[in-house]
Jmol script that loads the backbone (N, CA, C; Angstrom):
load data "model"
ATOM      1  N   UNK A   1      27.388  -5.766   3.587  1.00  0.00           N
ATOM      2  CA  UNK A   1      26.039  -5.596   4.087  1.00  0.00           C
ATOM      3  C   UNK A   1      25.040  -5.843   2.954  1.00  0.00           C
ATOM      4  N   UNK A   2      23.951  -6.473   3.268  1.00  0.00           N
ATOM      5  CA  UNK A   2      22.932  -6.796   2.262  1.00  0.00           C
ATOM      6  C   UNK A   2      22.208  -5.525   1.807  1.00  0.00           C
ATOM      7  N   UNK A   3      21.764  -5.509   0.572  1.00  0.00           N
ATOM      8  CA  UNK A   3      21.054  -4.327   0.064  1.00  0.00           C
ATOM      9  C   UNK A   3      19.684  -4.168   0.710  1.00  0.00           C
ATOM     10  N   UNK A   4      19.145  -2.949   0.631  1.00  0.00           N
ATOM     11  CA  UNK A   4      17.848  -2.660   1.231  1.00  0.00           C
ATOM     12  C   UNK A   4      16.696  -2.928   0.267  1.00  0.00           C
ATOM     13  N   UNK A   5      17.024  -3.322  -0.962  1.00  0.00           N
ATOM     14  CA  UNK A   5      15.974  -3.604  -1.935  1.00  0.00           C
ATOM     15  C   UNK A   5      16.487  -4.524  -3.022  1.00  0.00           C
ATOM     16  N   UNK A   6      15.543  -5.078  -3.783  1.00  0.00           N
ATOM     17  CA  UNK A   6      15.861  -5.958  -4.903  1.00  0.00           C
ATOM     18  C   UNK A   6      15.118  -5.424  -6.117  1.00  0.00           C
ATOM     19  N   UNK A   7      15.749  -5.475  -7.287  1.00  0.00           N
ATOM     20  CA  UNK A   7      15.121  -4.980  -8.512  1.00  0.00           C
ATOM     21  C   UNK A   7      15.043  -6.114  -9.523  1.00  0.00           C
ATOM     22  N   UNK A   8      13.867  -6.278 -10.118  1.00  0.00           N
ATOM     23  CA  UNK A   8      13.654  -7.220 -11.204  1.00  0.00           C
ATOM     24  C   UNK A   8      13.315  -6.417 -12.451  1.00  0.00           C
ATOM     25  N   UNK A   9      13.734  -6.891 -13.602  1.00  0.00           N
ATOM     26  CA  UNK A   9      13.387  -6.166 -14.823  1.00  0.00           C
ATOM     27  C   UNK A   9      13.075  -7.132 -15.946  1.00  0.00           C
ATOM     28  N   UNK A  10      12.319  -6.596 -16.915  1.00  0.00           N
ATOM     29  CA  UNK A  10      11.936  -7.373 -18.085  1.00  0.00           C
ATOM     30  C   UNK A  10      11.577  -6.405 -19.201  1.00  0.00           C
ATOM     31  N   UNK A  11      11.902  -6.747 -20.411  1.00  0.00           N
ATOM     32  CA  UNK A  11      11.513  -5.914 -21.556  1.00  0.00           C
ATOM     33  C   UNK A  11       9.996  -5.950 -21.693  1.00  0.00           C
ATOM     34  N   UNK A  12       9.400  -4.804 -22.022  1.00  0.00           N
ATOM     35  CA  UNK A  12       7.947  -4.757 -22.136  1.00  0.00           C
ATOM     36  C   UNK A  12       7.464  -4.606 -23.576  1.00  0.00           C
ATOM     37  N   UNK A  13       8.374  -4.484 -24.534  1.00  0.00           N
ATOM     38  CA  UNK A  13       7.990  -4.378 -25.925  1.00  0.00           C
ATOM     39  C   UNK A  13       7.433  -3.020 -26.310  1.00  0.00           C
ATOM     40  N   UNK A  14       7.451  -2.088 -25.391  1.00  0.00           N
ATOM     41  CA  UNK A  14       6.946  -0.741 -25.660  1.00  0.00           C
ATOM     42  C   UNK A  14       8.074   0.250 -25.790  1.00  0.00           C
ATOM     43  N   UNK A  15       7.708   1.515 -25.888  1.00  0.00           N
ATOM     44  CA  UNK A  15       8.709   2.573 -26.012  1.00  0.00           C
ATOM     45  C   UNK A  15       9.017   3.241 -24.682  1.00  0.00           C
ATOM     46  N   UNK A  16       8.206   2.993 -23.689  1.00  0.00           N
ATOM     47  CA  UNK A  16       8.401   3.623 -22.391  1.00  0.00           C
ATOM     48  C   UNK A  16       8.707   2.606 -21.314  1.00  0.00           C
ATOM     49  N   UNK A  17       9.032   3.110 -20.154  1.00  0.00           N
ATOM     50  CA  UNK A  17       9.326   2.262 -19.009  1.00  0.00           C
ATOM     51  C   UNK A  17       8.157   2.301 -18.029  1.00  0.00           C
ATOM     52  N   UNK A  18       8.041   1.229 -17.253  1.00  0.00           N
ATOM     53  CA  UNK A  18       7.052   1.188 -16.188  1.00  0.00           C
ATOM     54  C   UNK A  18       7.755   0.795 -14.906  1.00  0.00           C
ATOM     55  N   UNK A  19       7.272   1.336 -13.800  1.00  0.00           N
ATOM     56  CA  UNK A  19       7.876   1.087 -12.499  1.00  0.00           C
ATOM     57  C   UNK A  19       6.823   0.512 -11.560  1.00  0.00           C
ATOM     58  N   UNK A  20       7.172  -0.581 -10.903  1.00  0.00           N
ATOM     59  CA  UNK A  20       6.319  -1.162  -9.879  1.00  0.00           C
ATOM     60  C   UNK A  20       7.100  -1.243  -8.584  1.00  0.00           C
ATOM     61  N   UNK A  21       6.442  -0.910  -7.487  1.00  0.00           N
ATOM     62  CA  UNK A  21       7.111  -0.915  -6.180  1.00  0.00           C
ATOM     63  C   UNK A  21       6.267  -1.737  -5.224  1.00  0.00           C
ATOM     64  N   UNK A  22       6.890  -2.702  -4.552  1.00  0.00           N
ATOM     65  CA  UNK A  22       6.186  -3.490  -3.550  1.00  0.00           C
ATOM     66  C   UNK A  22       6.878  -3.332  -2.204  1.00  0.00           C
ATOM     67  N   UNK A  23       6.062  -3.106  -1.195  1.00  0.00           N
ATOM     68  CA  UNK A  23       6.558  -2.972   0.168  1.00  0.00           C
ATOM     69  C   UNK A  23       5.640  -3.809   1.060  1.00  0.00           C
ATOM     70  N   UNK A  24       6.177  -4.824   1.672  1.00  0.00           N
ATOM     71  CA  UNK A  24       5.399  -5.765   2.472  1.00  0.00           C
ATOM     72  C   UNK A  24       4.912  -5.146   3.776  1.00  0.00           C
ATOM     73  N   UNK A  25       3.812  -5.701   4.291  1.00  0.00           N
ATOM     74  CA  UNK A  25       3.305  -5.279   5.601  1.00  0.00           C
ATOM     75  C   UNK A  25       4.297  -5.564   6.721  1.00  0.00           C
ATOM     76  N   UNK A  26       5.216  -6.490   6.492  1.00  0.00           N
ATOM     77  CA  UNK A  26       6.203  -6.853   7.508  1.00  0.00           C
ATOM     78  C   UNK A  26       7.197  -5.714   7.763  1.00  0.00           C
ATOM     79  N   UNK A  27       7.300  -4.791   6.840  1.00  0.00           N
ATOM     80  CA  UNK A  27       8.309  -3.736   6.945  1.00  0.00           C
ATOM     81  C   UNK A  27       7.918  -2.682   7.970  1.00  0.00           C
ATOM     82  N   UNK A  28       6.647  -2.412   8.119  1.00  0.00           N
ATOM     83  CA  UNK A  28       6.240  -1.409   9.095  1.00  0.00           C
ATOM     84  C   UNK A  28       4.801  -0.998   8.885  1.00  0.00           C
ATOM     85  N   UNK A  29       4.431   0.086   9.548  1.00  0.00           N
ATOM     86  CA  UNK A  29       3.059   0.558   9.404  1.00  0.00           C
ATOM     87  C   UNK A  29       2.884   1.299   8.077  1.00  0.00           C
ATOM     88  N   UNK A  30       1.683   1.779   7.806  1.00  0.00           N
ATOM     89  CA  UNK A  30       1.366   2.410   6.524  1.00  0.00           C
ATOM     90  C   UNK A  30       2.231   3.642   6.263  1.00  0.00           C
ATOM     91  N   UNK A  31       2.512   4.398   7.276  1.00  0.00           N
ATOM     92  CA  UNK A  31       3.332   5.602   7.113  1.00  0.00           C
ATOM     93  C   UNK A  31       4.735   5.233   6.637  1.00  0.00           C
ATOM     94  N   UNK A  32       5.313   4.226   7.248  1.00  0.00           N
ATOM     95  CA  UNK A  32       6.655   3.774   6.874  1.00  0.00           C
ATOM     96  C   UNK A  32       6.674   3.219   5.458  1.00  0.00           C
ATOM     97  N   UNK A  33       5.700   2.392   5.129  1.00  0.00           N
ATOM     98  CA  UNK A  33       5.646   1.799   3.792  1.00  0.00           C
ATOM     99  C   UNK A  33       5.460   2.862   2.718  1.00  0.00           C
ATOM    100  N   UNK A  34       4.589   3.821   2.972  1.00  0.00           N
ATOM    101  CA  UNK A  34       4.368   4.889   1.994  1.00  0.00           C
ATOM    102  C   UNK A  34       5.582   5.789   1.841  1.00  0.00           C
ATOM    103  N   UNK A  35       6.319   6.016   2.922  1.00  0.00           N
ATOM    104  CA  UNK A  35       7.550   6.819   2.839  1.00  0.00           C
ATOM    105  C   UNK A  35       8.565   6.126   1.937  1.00  0.00           C
ATOM    106  N   UNK A  36       8.695   4.823   2.065  1.00  0.00           N
ATOM    107  CA  UNK A  36       9.609   4.057   1.217  1.00  0.00           C
ATOM    108  C   UNK A  36       9.175   4.150  -0.245  1.00  0.00           C
ATOM    109  N   UNK A  37       7.877   3.978  -0.499  1.00  0.00           N
ATOM    110  CA  UNK A  37       7.357   4.084  -1.869  1.00  0.00           C
ATOM    111  C   UNK A  37       7.627   5.453  -2.465  1.00  0.00           C
ATOM    112  N   UNK A  38       7.352   6.498  -1.702  1.00  0.00           N
ATOM    113  CA  UNK A  38       7.577   7.867  -2.197  1.00  0.00           C
ATOM    114  C   UNK A  38       9.045   8.100  -2.529  1.00  0.00           C
ATOM    115  N   UNK A  39       9.930   7.637  -1.669  1.00  0.00           N
ATOM    116  CA  UNK A  39      11.364   7.816  -1.925  1.00  0.00           C
ATOM    117  C   UNK A  39      11.807   7.079  -3.175  1.00  0.00           C
ATOM    118  N   UNK A  40      11.364   5.843  -3.344  1.00  0.00           N
ATOM    119  CA  UNK A  40      11.762   5.066  -4.513  1.00  0.00           C
ATOM    120  C   UNK A  40      11.200   5.661  -5.801  1.00  0.00           C
ATOM    121  N   UNK A  41       9.958   6.128  -5.756  1.00  0.00           N
ATOM    122  CA  UNK A  41       9.376   6.784  -6.937  1.00  0.00           C
ATOM    123  C   UNK A  41      10.152   8.038  -7.303  1.00  0.00           C
ATOM    124  N   UNK A  42      10.563   8.805  -6.312  1.00  0.00           N
ATOM    125  CA  UNK A  42      11.310  10.038  -6.565  1.00  0.00           C
ATOM    126  C   UNK A  42      12.706   9.737  -7.105  1.00  0.00           C
ATOM    127  N   UNK A  43      13.356   8.716  -6.593  1.00  0.00           N
ATOM    128  CA  UNK A  43      14.671   8.322  -7.112  1.00  0.00           C
ATOM    129  C   UNK A  43      14.546   7.972  -8.585  1.00  0.00           C
ATOM    130  N   UNK A  44      13.522   7.210  -8.933  1.00  0.00           N
ATOM    131  CA  UNK A  44      13.331   6.845 -10.337  1.00  0.00           C
ATOM    132  C   UNK A  44      12.990   8.080 -11.176  1.00  0.00           C
ATOM    133  N   UNK A  45      12.074   8.912 -10.692  1.00  0.00           N
ATOM    134  CA  UNK A  45      11.623  10.084 -11.455  1.00  0.00           C
ATOM    135  C   UNK A  45      12.778  11.023 -11.782  1.00  0.00           C
ATOM    136  N   UNK A  46      13.647  11.259 -10.815  1.00  0.00           N
ATOM    137  CA  UNK A  46      14.760  12.183 -11.029  1.00  0.00           C
ATOM    138  C   UNK A  46      15.810  11.629 -11.985  1.00  0.00           C
ATOM    139  N   UNK A  47      15.831  10.315 -12.166  1.00  0.00           N
ATOM    140  CA  UNK A  47      16.864   9.677 -12.979  1.00  0.00           C
ATOM    141  C   UNK A  47      16.304   8.852 -14.128  1.00  0.00           C
ATOM    142  N   UNK A  48      15.079   9.125 -14.516  1.00  0.00           N
ATOM    143  CA  UNK A  48      14.410   8.317 -15.542  1.00  0.00           C
ATOM    144  C   UNK A  48      15.176   8.288 -16.862  1.00  0.00           C
ATOM    145  N   UNK A  49      15.840   9.378 -17.202  1.00  0.00           N
ATOM    146  CA  UNK A  49      16.591   9.443 -18.454  1.00  0.00           C
ATOM    147  C   UNK A  49      17.824   8.562 -18.495  1.00  0.00           C
ATOM    148  N   UNK A  50      18.252   8.054 -17.353  1.00  0.00           N
ATOM    149  CA  UNK A  50      19.446   7.208 -17.302  1.00  0.00           C
ATOM    150  C   UNK A  50      19.166   5.757 -17.690  1.00  0.00           C
ATOM    151  N   UNK A  51      17.886   5.387 -17.822  1.00  0.00           N
ATOM    152  CA  UNK A  51      17.515   4.006 -18.099  1.00  0.00           C
ATOM    153  C   UNK A  51      17.305   3.788 -19.586  1.00  0.00           C
ATOM    154  N   UNK A  52      17.598   2.563 -20.032  1.00  0.00           N
ATOM    155  CA  UNK A  52      17.275   2.212 -21.407  1.00  0.00           C
ATOM    156  C   UNK A  52      15.752   2.192 -21.527  1.00  0.00           C
ATOM    157  N   UNK A  53      15.233   2.324 -22.731  1.00  0.00           N
ATOM    158  CA  UNK A  53      13.784   2.402 -22.933  1.00  0.00           C
ATOM    159  C   UNK A  53      13.191   1.016 -23.175  1.00  0.00           C
ATOM    160  N   UNK A  54      11.934   0.867 -22.813  1.00  0.00           N
ATOM    161  CA  UNK A  54      11.213  -0.368 -23.080  1.00  0.00           C
ATOM    162  C   UNK A  54      11.379  -1.444 -22.032  1.00  0.00           C
ATOM    163  N   UNK A  55      11.467  -1.055 -20.750  1.00  0.00           N
ATOM    164  CA  UNK A  55      11.616  -2.054 -19.694  1.00  0.00           C
ATOM    165  C   UNK A  55      10.572  -1.840 -18.605  1.00  0.00           C
ATOM    166  N   UNK A  56      10.256  -2.909 -17.922  1.00  0.00           N
ATOM    167  CA  UNK A  56       9.445  -2.874 -16.711  1.00  0.00           C
ATOM    168  C   UNK A  56      10.380  -3.131 -15.543  1.00  0.00           C
ATOM    169  N   UNK A  57      10.334  -2.287 -14.546  1.00  0.00           N
ATOM    170  CA  UNK A  57      11.139  -2.474 -13.340  1.00  0.00           C
ATOM    171  C   UNK A  57      10.202  -2.757 -12.176  1.00  0.00           C
ATOM    172  N   UNK A  58      10.526  -3.750 -11.390  1.00  0.00           N
ATOM    173  CA  UNK A  58       9.792  -4.033 -10.164  1.00  0.00           C
ATOM    174  C   UNK A  58      10.789  -3.955  -9.019  1.00  0.00           C
ATOM    175  N   UNK A  59      10.521  -3.065  -8.084  1.00  0.00           N
ATOM    176  CA  UNK A  59      11.402  -2.866  -6.935  1.00  0.00           C
ATOM    177  C   UNK A  59      10.725  -3.488  -5.720  1.00  0.00           C
ATOM    178  N   UNK A  60      11.430  -4.389  -5.059  1.00  0.00           N
ATOM    179  CA  UNK A  60      10.918  -5.040  -3.860  1.00  0.00           C
ATOM    180  C   UNK A  60      11.732  -4.529  -2.677  1.00  0.00           C
ATOM    181  N   UNK A  61      11.072  -3.804  -1.801  1.00  0.00           N
ATOM    182  CA  UNK A  61      11.743  -3.252  -0.625  1.00  0.00           C
ATOM    183  C   UNK A  61      11.945  -4.353   0.409  1.00  0.00           C
ATOM    184  N   UNK A  62      13.108  -4.372   1.008  1.00  0.00           N
ATOM    185  CA  UNK A  62      13.418  -5.325   2.071  1.00  0.00           C
ATOM    186  C   UNK A  62      13.304  -4.620   3.429  1.00  0.00           C
ATOM    187  N   UNK A  63      13.397  -5.379   4.496  1.00  0.00           N
ATOM    188  CA  UNK A  63      13.230  -4.836   5.844  1.00  0.00           C
ATOM    189  C   UNK A  63      14.208  -3.706   6.135  1.00  0.00           C
ATOM    190  N   UNK A  64      15.415  -3.794   5.614  1.00  0.00           N
ATOM    191  CA  UNK A  64      16.419  -2.752   5.857  1.00  0.00           C
ATOM    192  C   UNK A  64      16.025  -1.396   5.281  1.00  0.00           C
ATOM    193  N   UNK A  65      15.142  -1.381   4.310  1.00  0.00           N
ATOM    194  CA  UNK A  65      14.770  -0.118   3.672  1.00  0.00           C
ATOM    195  C   UNK A  65      14.002   0.799   4.613  1.00  0.00           C
ATOM    196  N   UNK A  66      13.388   0.258   5.652  1.00  0.00           N
ATOM    197  CA  UNK A  66      12.634   1.089   6.594  1.00  0.00           C
ATOM    198  C   UNK A  66      13.552   2.059   7.334  1.00  0.00           C
ATOM    199  N   UNK A  67      14.752   1.623   7.670  1.00  0.00           N
ATOM    200  CA  UNK A  67      15.683   2.469   8.408  1.00  0.00           C
ATOM    201  C   UNK A  67      16.708   3.145   7.503  1.00  0.00           C
ATOM    202  N   UNK A  68      16.693   2.819   6.221  1.00  0.00           N
ATOM    203  CA  UNK A  68      17.702   3.350   5.301  1.00  0.00           C
ATOM    204  C   UNK A  68      17.420   4.812   4.968  1.00  0.00           C
ATOM    205  N   UNK A  69      18.480   5.575   4.834  1.00  0.00           N
ATOM    206  CA  UNK A  69      18.348   6.961   4.414  1.00  0.00           C
ATOM    207  C   UNK A  69      18.175   7.013   2.902  1.00  0.00           C
ATOM    208  N   UNK A  70      17.765   8.175   2.419  1.00  0.00           N
ATOM    209  CA  UNK A  70      17.505   8.379   0.996  1.00  0.00           C
ATOM    210  C   UNK A  70      18.731   8.021   0.157  1.00  0.00           C
ATOM    211  N   UNK A  71      19.906   8.464   0.582  1.00  0.00           N
ATOM    212  CA  UNK A  71      21.134   8.209  -0.171  1.00  0.00           C
ATOM    213  C   UNK A  71      21.433   6.708  -0.253  1.00  0.00           C
ATOM    214  N   UNK A  72      21.166   5.970   0.806  1.00  0.00           N
ATOM    215  CA  UNK A  72      21.392   4.524   0.814  1.00  0.00           C
ATOM    216  C   UNK A  72      20.421   3.822  -0.136  1.00  0.00           C
ATOM    217  N   UNK A  73      19.142   4.243  -0.112  1.00  0.00           N
ATOM    218  CA  UNK A  73      18.167   3.663  -1.041  1.00  0.00           C
ATOM    219  C   UNK A  73      18.577   3.922  -2.484  1.00  0.00           C
ATOM    220  N   UNK A  74      19.019   5.146  -2.757  1.00  0.00           N
ATOM    221  CA  UNK A  74      19.437   5.513  -4.101  1.00  0.00           C
ATOM    222  C   UNK A  74      20.634   4.675  -4.545  1.00  0.00           C
ATOM    223  N   UNK A  75      21.613   4.537  -3.673  1.00  0.00           N
ATOM    224  CA  UNK A  75      22.806   3.758  -3.993  1.00  0.00           C
ATOM    225  C   UNK A  75      22.452   2.295  -4.269  1.00  0.00           C
ATOM    226  N   UNK A  76      21.616   1.715  -3.418  1.00  0.00           N
ATOM    227  CA  UNK A  76      21.216   0.316  -3.602  1.00  0.00           C
ATOM    228  C   UNK A  76      20.408   0.134  -4.889  1.00  0.00           C
ATOM    229  N   UNK A  77      19.528   1.106  -5.185  1.00  0.00           N
ATOM    230  CA  UNK A  77      18.709   1.025  -6.396  1.00  0.00           C
ATOM    231  C   UNK A  77      19.592   1.039  -7.642  1.00  0.00           C
ATOM    232  N   UNK A  78      20.548   1.962  -7.696  1.00  0.00           N
ATOM    233  CA  UNK A  78      21.384   2.054  -8.884  1.00  0.00           C
ATOM    234  C   UNK A  78      22.415   0.934  -8.970  1.00  0.00           C
ATOM    235  N   UNK A  79      22.835   0.402  -7.848  1.00  0.00           N
ATOM    236  CA  UNK A  79      23.725  -0.767  -7.874  1.00  0.00           C
ATOM    237  C   UNK A  79      23.002  -1.968  -8.479  1.00  0.00           C
ATOM    238  N   UNK A  80      21.747  -2.161  -8.061  1.00  0.00           N
ATOM    239  CA  UNK A  80      20.965  -3.272  -8.592  1.00  0.00           C
ATOM    240  C   UNK A  80      20.677  -3.077 -10.075  1.00  0.00           C
ATOM    241  N   UNK A  81      20.348  -1.847 -10.463  1.00  0.00           N
ATOM    242  CA  UNK A  81      20.049  -1.561 -11.876  1.00  0.00           C
ATOM    243  C   UNK A  81      21.294  -1.724 -12.746  1.00  0.00           C
ATOM    244  N   UNK A  82      22.444  -1.317 -12.237  1.00  0.00           N
ATOM    245  CA  UNK A  82      23.689  -1.467 -12.986  1.00  0.00           C
ATOM    246  C   UNK A  82      24.015  -2.950 -13.168  1.00  0.00           C
ATOM    247  N   UNK A  83      23.770  -3.750 -12.137  1.00  0.00           N
ATOM    248  CA  UNK A  83      24.029  -5.184 -12.238  1.00  0.00           C
ATOM    249  C   UNK A  83      23.117  -5.843 -13.274  1.00  0.00           C
ATOM    250  N   UNK A  84      21.912  -5.307 -13.438  1.00  0.00           N
ATOM    251  CA  UNK A  84      20.978  -5.837 -14.436  1.00  0.00           C
ATOM    252  C   UNK A  84      21.281  -5.325 -15.838  1.00  0.00           C
ATOM    253  N   UNK A  85      22.082  -4.278 -15.927  1.00  0.00           N
ATOM    254  CA  UNK A  85      22.430  -3.712 -17.223  1.00  0.00           C
ATOM    255  C   UNK A  85      21.322  -2.882 -17.846  1.00  0.00           C
ATOM    256  N   UNK A  86      20.492  -2.253 -17.033  1.00  0.00           N
ATOM    257  CA  UNK A  86      19.382  -1.463 -17.563  1.00  0.00           C
ATOM    258  C   UNK A  86      19.672   0.042 -17.593  1.00  0.00           C
ATOM    259  N   UNK A  87      20.861   0.426 -17.164  1.00  0.00           N
ATOM    260  CA  UNK A  87      21.229   1.831 -17.233  1.00  0.00           C
ATOM    261  C   UNK A  87      21.849   2.124 -18.595  1.00  0.00           C
ATOM    262  N   UNK A  88      21.483   3.237 -19.182  1.00  0.00           N
ATOM    263  CA  UNK A  88      22.059   3.640 -20.473  1.00  0.00           C
ATOM    264  C   UNK A  88      23.543   3.852 -20.292  1.00  0.00           C
ATOM    265  N   UNK A  89      24.355   3.183 -21.075  1.00  0.00           N
ATOM    266  CA  UNK A  89      25.798   3.265 -20.915  1.00  0.00           C
ATOM    267  C   UNK A  89      26.306   2.426 -19.766  1.00  0.00           C
ATOM    268  N   UNK A  90      25.372   1.706 -19.066  1.00  0.00           N
ATOM    269  CA  UNK A  90      25.697   0.839 -17.937  1.00  0.00           C
ATOM    270  C   UNK A  90      26.529   1.545 -16.895  1.00  0.00           C
ATOM    271  N   UNK A  91      26.117   2.761 -16.541  1.00  0.00           N
ATOM    272  CA  UNK A  91      26.825   3.554 -15.543  1.00  0.00           C
ATOM    273  C   UNK A  91      26.359   3.187 -14.147  1.00  0.00           C
ATOM    274  N   UNK A  92      27.244   3.223 -13.187  1.00  0.00           N
ATOM    275  CA  UNK A  92      26.880   2.952 -11.800  1.00  0.00           C
ATOM    276  C   UNK A  92      26.432   4.265 -11.161  1.00  0.00           C
ATOM    277  N   UNK A  93      25.379   4.214 -10.367  1.00  0.00           N
ATOM    278  CA  UNK A  93      24.838   5.437  -9.750  1.00  0.00           C
ATOM    279  C   UNK A  93      25.464   5.736  -8.418  1.00  0.00           C
ATOM    280  N   UNK A  94      25.060   6.876  -7.886  1.00  0.00           N
ATOM    281  CA  UNK A  94      25.546   7.297  -6.569  1.00  0.00           C
ATOM    282  C   UNK A  94      24.439   7.286  -5.565  1.00  0.00           C
TER     283      UNK A  94
END
end "model"
wireframe off; spacefill off
backbone 0.3
color backbone group
């Protein structure tokens, strides 16, 4: 099954990380889009220490993310991050 989101990353030359989240109007109404944003921000906030420092992450939500549960979003986010090699110790998330 295809993931519910895509993650892009790039070094930012700084000491901290930055997170950007995009959710298209095609995904749903404002309530749905904001719920997805809130969930993704919380997933990152709770696990911020697991990432290497000095990167910019851009998360692009796909249509499947509207119906995805929190655990599925978290799993897809960490799978994508592990594939990019931005997790400290390159650990796969749950």
